[in-house]
C-alpha positions in Angstrom: -0.1 0.0 0.0 1.3 3.4 -0.9 1.3 6.6 1.1 -2.0 8.5 1.0 -1.8 11.9 -0.9 -3.7 15.0 0.3 -6.3 16.5 -2.1 -4.4 18.9 -4.5 -6.0 22.0 -2.8 -5.1 21.0 0.6 -1.3 20.9 -0.3 -1.4 24.4 -1.5 -3.4 25.6 1.8 -1.0 24.0 4.0 2.0 25.5 2.1 0.4 28.9 2.3 -0.4 28.5 6.1 3.2 27.6 7.0 4.7 30.2 5.0 6.9 32.8 6.8 4.9 35.8 5.1 1.6 34.7 6.6 3.0 34.1 10.0 4.8 37.7 10.0 1.5 39.1 8.7 -0.4 37.7 11.6 2.2 39.1 14.0 2.2 42.6 12.4 -1.7 42.6 12.6 -1.6 41.6 16.2 0.8 44.3 16.9 -1.1 47.0 15.5 -4.3 45.9 17.0 -2.6 45.9 20.4 -1.1 49.3 19.6 -4.5 50.8 18.7 -6.2 49.3 21.9 -3.4 50.9 23.9 -3.7 54.3 22.4 -7.4 54.2 23.0 -6.9 53.4 26.6 -4.3 56.1 27.0 -6.7 58.5 25.6 -9.5 57.3 27.8 -7.2 57.5 30.8 -6.2 61.2 29.8 -9.7 62.3 29.2 -10.8 60.9 32.6 -8.2 63.3 34.3 -10.2 66.1 32.9 -7.4 67.4 30.4 -9.8 67.7 27.7 -12.4 69.5 29.9 -12.9 73.1 29.0 -15.5 73.9 31.7 -14.2 76.3 34.6 -15.3 74.2 37.3 -15.0 70.6 38.6 -18.2 68.5 39.4 -17.6 66.7 42.8 -20.5 64.2 43.7 -21.4 64.3 47.2 -24.0 61.9 48.4 -27.3 62.6 46.5 -26.1 65.9 45.2 -23.2 67.3 43.3 -21.0 70.4 44.2 -19.5 72.6 41.4 -16.0 73.9 42.7 -14.2 76.4 40.4 -11.0 75.4 39.0 -8.9 78.8 39.0 -9.2 79.7 42.9 -6.1 80.2 45.2 -6.7 79.0 47.7 -9.0 76.4 46.4 -12.6 76.5 47.4 -13.9 73.6 49.8 -16.4 71.3 48.0 -18.7 71.8 51.2 -18.6 75.6 50.4 -19.4 75.2 46.7 -22.8 75.7 45.1 -24.9 72.7 44.3 -26.3 74.2 41.3 -24.7 74.2 38.0 -23.8 77.5 36.6 -25.8 78.4 33.4 -24.7 80.0 30.1 -22.9 83.5 30.9 -22.5 82.6 34.7 -19.4 81.5 36.7 -18.7 80.6 40.3 -16.5 83.0 42.4 -13.8 81.8 44.9 -16.3 82.3 47.6 -18.8 80.0 46.2 -21.4 82.4 44.6 -22.8 82.2 41.0 -22.6 85.4 39.4 -23.0 86.7 35.6 -19.6 86.2 33.8 -18.9 89.7 33.2 -19.4 90.9 36.7 -16.2 89.3 38.1 
């Protein structure tokens, strides 16, 4: 009895699967996929720090309400002294915790 041969198409598929360029393409694709996922996670982390936030105040959750603390105060305003109402358009929070029209300060 002779050795059994694989179907003709199967030999070609095995040759292509075991070839070096295909393996390197898979490694390259995996590298780029991990790179894209890593960059996405870095952007998400930086955004969570508030880097891309252009509001002039921080939102500080406190129990069942939120305090709105201004960013540009020295010394910083305590969250307990900050207002619990979000400033509307054309309003800002002063360093003593009052909400005033934007041009009044």
